[in-house]
N, C-alpha and C positions, 0 to 999 in steps of 0.2 A: 791288865792283870787278870789272871784266870781265877774264876770262882770255883768252889767245890763242885757245883752241879755240872760243870763242863766236862768232868771226867767221863761220865756216862755218854755224853754226846760225842766225846773223842773216841770212845770205844766203838760207837756206831759208825763213825766215819771210817775207822780202821777196817771194820768188817765190810763196808761197802767198797772201800778201796781195794781190799783183798780180792773181792769179786771182779772188780775192774781189771786188776792185774792178771787174774786167771784168764779172762777173756783175751787180754793182750797176748799172753803166752800161747793160747790156743790158736790165735790167728797167725802167729809167727811172722807178722809183717810190720811190726811196730818200728818206725824210724828206719826202715830198710832203705839203704842207698841214699841217705840224706846228703852225704858229701857230693854226690853226683849232681845234686840240684843247686849247689853253690858254685859261684864263679869268683875266682880271685885273680887280681891283676894289679900291676903298678901303673897308676895314672898320675902323671906329673909328680912323682915321688911319693904319692899317698898309697898305702896298702888298702885297696878297695875290694870289698867282698859284697857281692850281690846275691840275694837268695829269693827266688820267685816262689811264693807260697800260694795256696788256693784262696786266700782271703781276697775279696773283691774290693778294689779302689783304694784300700788303706795301705799306707807306706810308713815304716818306722826307720828313722835314721839315727844311728848311734856312732859316736866317735871318741877317740882318746888320743892325746898326744902328751909327751913327757914335759909337763910344766906344772907339777904339783908343789906342795909346800916344802918337800925335801930339796927342791932345787933352789931354795932361797939363797941369795948371795949374802955374804957376811954382814953387809951393811944394814939390811932390814928384812926380818923374817916374815913380815906381813905382806910383802909385795906379790908373791904368787897368788894368794887369795884375792887381794885387791885387784890384781890384773884380771882375774876371771870375773870378778863382780862388775867390771867396767864394760864387758863385752856386749851386754844387752842394753846399754845406755846410749845407743846411737853410734852411727858411723860418720865418716866424713861427708857422705852423700845424703844420709837420712838421719833425722833425729829419732829419738826413741818412740815418740808419739806416732810418727809415720810408720815405723816398723811395726808397732803394736797394731795400728789400724789395718795394715796389709794382712797381718796374720789373723786378726779377728775376722776380717771379711771372708776368709776362706776356711775358718775353723782350725787353723794350724797352730802348732806350738813349737817353740825353740827355747831351750834352757841350757845353762852352763853351770858346772859345779867343779870346784877344785878339791882334789883328794890328796893323798899322801904323795904320790908320784905323778898323778895324771890330771890334766884338764879334761873333764868329761863333757861331751856334747850329746844332747838328747833332743829329738824332734819327731813330730808326728804330723802327717798331712794326708790329703787325698792324692791319688796318683797324678791327677792333672796339675797339682800344685807343687810337685817335686822340684821342677826347675826354680821356682821362687824360693823354696826352702834352701836348696843348695847354694843359690846365689846369695841369699841373706846370710847364711852361716859363713860363707867365704868372706863377705864384706865385713862382718863383725870380727872375724879373726885377723884379716889383713889390714883393714883400715878403720879401726875403732876411733871414735871422735875424741875420747879422752879429754873431756871438758872439765875445767876446774870445779865448777859448781857441782857436777855429778860426782866427781871424785870425793869432794868433801862429804856429800851425802853417803857415799859408799863407806867411807871411813867411819862415820857415825853409826851406820847400820852394823858394821862389823864389830865395833866396840860394844854396841848394845847386845849383840848376840853372845859375845864373850862374857859379858857381865851376867847374862842370864845363865850361861853354862857354869859359871863359877858357883852357883847354888844348886846345881844338878848333881846329885850324888853319883849317878851312873857315869856321867861325863868326867867327874873328878876322879872316880875310881879307875877309869880307863886311862886317864892321863898319868896317874901315879904308877899304875901297873906297867904301861908301856915304857915309861922312863926308867923303871927298875930293871926290866929284862933286856932292853936294848941299849947298847953302849953309845957313847958319844960318837958321832959320825955315821951311825947306822941310819938308813933312810926312814925306818919305822919309829925312830925315837922322836917323840914330839917335843916341841917347846911348851912351856907352861902357858896357861891362859893369861897370866899377868904379863909375861914376856910378849905375847902376841898383842895384847891391848896397848902396851907402851909403844911397841913398834908401829902399830896402826896409826896412832896419834901423830907420829913423827914422819910418816911416809910421804913421799913426794911423787908428783906425776912424772918427773924425770926418771925416777927409779922404775916406775911402771913401764915407761917407754923403753928403757934399756933392757928390762927383763923380757918384754915381748919381742924385741928385736933379736934377742939371743935364743929364746926358747920356743917361740911360735914359728912353726914351719912344717913342711910336709915330711921331713925326715923322721921316721919312726911313728908317723901318724897312721892310725887305723880308722877306716870308715866303713861301717856296715850299713847297707841299705836293703831292707827286707820287706816283703809283702808283694803287692801287685806291681812288680817292677820288670823292666827290660834291661838286661845287662848292657847292650850297646848304647841304649839311650842314656842310661845312668852314667856310663863312662864319658859320653859326649858332654853331659851337663857338668860333670866334675872337671873335665878338661877346660871347658869354657869359663868356669868360675875360679879355678885355682891355677891356671896356666901362668907361669912366670914367678910363682911364689917359691921362695927358697928359704933355707935355714932349718933350725930345729936341732935338738940334742937327744941323745939316747938316755935310757933310764939309768939310775944309779944302781950299781950291783956290787955290794961288798964282797971281798974275797973270802972272808971267814964268816961262818954263821954266828949268831949271837948266842951267848951263854950267860947265865946269872946264878949267883948263889942264893940259897934260901934266905928269905927276908920277910919281915912283917911290918906293914906300913898302915898307919891310921891317918885318915883325912877327916878331921872333925868338922861337922856342919851342924849348926844348931837347929832344933825344932823339926827334925825329919822323922816321919812315922816309921821309916824302915832304914836298914843299913844295906847299901850296895856292896856286894862282896865279889872279888875276883881272886881266884886261886889257880896258879898255873906256872908256866915257864915258857921260854923260847923253844919252839919246836925244833929248830935247827934245820928245817926242811923247806924247800920251795915246793910249790904244787906239782911241778913236773918231776921231782925226785922220785926214785923207784919206790921208797917205802911210804910215800905220802898217802896214796889211796888206801892202802891197808890200814894205816893208822887212823885215817879219817873214818873209815867204816867202823873200826874198833871204838873210836871216840863216840860215834853215833849210838852204838850199843850202850855205852855208859850213860849218855845224857842227851839224846835227841828226842824231844817230844814226850808224850804220855807213856810210850812204851820203853823209854830209857830207864836204866837202873836207878839213876838219881831221883827222877820224878817218882818212880814206884816206891822208893824207900824213904827218902828224906821228906817228900811231900805227902804221899798217900798213907804210908804206914806210920810214920812218926809225926806227921802234922806240923812240921817245923817251918814250912814255907809254902807259898803259892807258886813260886817261880824259881826254877833251877835247871841248868842245862850245861852240857859240855860241847865245845866246838874248837875248830881250828880256823885260822884266818890270816889275813894280811900277808899271804904267801904267793900271790900271783907272779910277782917279779923277783922278790927276795925272800929269804927265810922269814917265817912268821911266828905266830903264837899258838900255844895250846892252852886252853883255859876253861875253867868252870866258872860260870857266872850265876849269882843267886841274890835273892833279896830276903833279909830276915828282919823280923821285929827285934828291936834292941834287947828285949828280955830273953829272946830265943837265940841270940847271936852265937853265944859260946857253944851251945848244944848243936846248932846248925852247922857251924864250921867243923866241929868234932865229927859229926855224922858224915859230912861231905868227905873229910879226909879218910875216914874209915872205908867208905865205898870206893874211893879212888885206889886205896892200898889193896883192897880185895880184888878189884878189877886188874890191877897191875900184877899181883901175885898169881892169881888163878887163871887169868885170861878170860876169853869169851867161850861160850859153848857152841857146838855145831848148830843147835837149834836157834840160838840167838843170831848167829851169823846168817843162816839161811833166811830167816825172817827179815833181817835188816837189809840184806842184799836185794831182796824182792822190793822192799820199801824204797831203797835208794834208787833203784832202776825205775820204779814207778813214778817217783817224784820227778825224775829226770824227764820222762816222757810227758808228764803233765805240764812241766815247765815249757816244753817245746810246743805245746798245743796252742799257744798264743803267739802272735807275730812279735810282740815285745819280748816275750820269754825266749823265743828263737833267736832274735837279734842279740840279746844279752849273752846267750850261751856262745854264739859264734864269736862275739867280741872278746869275751873273757878267755875262750880257748886260744885264740890267736895271740892275745896279749901274754898268755902263759907260755907261749912258744910251741904250741901244738899246731899241726896242719889240719886241714878241714876233715881229714879222715877220722879225727878224734870224735866227731859228731856220732859216727857209728861205732867207733872203738870203745868209747867210755862204758856203755852198758855191758859190752862184752868183757871188758877188764874187770868190772865189778863182779860179774857172774863167775869169773875164773878165780877169784880170791879164795884162798884156803884158810882154815882156822890156824894152821901153823904159821902162815905168812902174817896174819893179823896179830897173833900173840907175840911173834918175834919182833914185829915193828913196835908194839907197845913196850916190850922190855928194852929194846935198843934205844928208844928216843924219849921215854918218859921216866922221870925219877921223882917219886912222891916225897923223897926226903930233901929235895932241892928246889922246892917250889916257893914262889913269891905269893904272899897273902896280902891283899889290900882290902881294908874296910873303910868305907866312906859314908858318913852320916852321923847320926847321934849315937856314937859308940860309947857304951858304958865303960867306965874306967876299969872295972873288974875283969874285963875280957883279956887283959894283957897281964 
């Protein structure tokens, strides 16, 4: 949570950041020809991208394959997450303790996480240990041990996490919001926490095996290896570890974008000091759609950071909250969300929501100014370059770009596209895709009865 004193610190950071951006602009060489440093190839069915950076000895490995919660079969919605949780609990050749010891001995890390549509792979190691990391990831994906005792532990862990989330106002607000704006059958529509908990308790190892046999495979898998790497050597290691692996499925892509009518939803939770609020709608846009970038920059002007309109008015001028912002998301593969998120004390909830609606309506009606757009474009481009300054940030950017359907030229093309945006394009995108009169409002926490 941000305290009042952080505002001045934020302004100082903005000033220093502006100086940094000016130096970048003067040099004229920021991120020049980045795509030329990346190598993309198909290796045993895997979309492999390697990027050699100036960092010495360190390597980052990131990967995704379509095996997220949206792929759950009708029988049990908890299977995708439980399948991902079983990957670091041993293989047919090594138990989890042996794997852990090998990684600890070289200071390496491997982790898996299940998202809406993707199984995500993250690893970090030294250059000399990359063969070990690729070999271990392959073994965990291809030949997991799937032992009964470990499966029961995973089920208990999952249920415990769900029970904790049930009392988290932010998590409950997100659940209600996404269920309100995404229709049945849309990949972004979540099941309820209670449904997940009930399914987890009844899940079986046979269901996990069947899911992994269907969804785990090289088809549509992306693997990014960045840092102190050699493209030929990396290709050789991937071939050695993954040769002969088959299978996999594509992402789910609905034919029609989501749309929802105005609605107000209350999720009562007792004894919460604040109310988590989400106000917004389905964006109707995928990230790669023509209007997405213009709307994203316009949304940043409304509510990104201390320089956003929402923070400047609802927080700084009116003192109604410490935390408010606008964003777009969940749109890398399918159409996503446009939302304002905030946290209000129960006594200030009604005024806070009213103020937020007023600022959204003004932004929608009048649009953004040339001055706001120029400043925000500079900030967006600057944040992009800063993100690329670390090996992890670079790898994440490459992975997300490819997953969104862009080729590697987008590494250089993105800042140019931001710079080329006009006020007319941004305001037209706002008008075309946002409707303040048709938004969903979710309030989760100790909501006073008088707010409705």
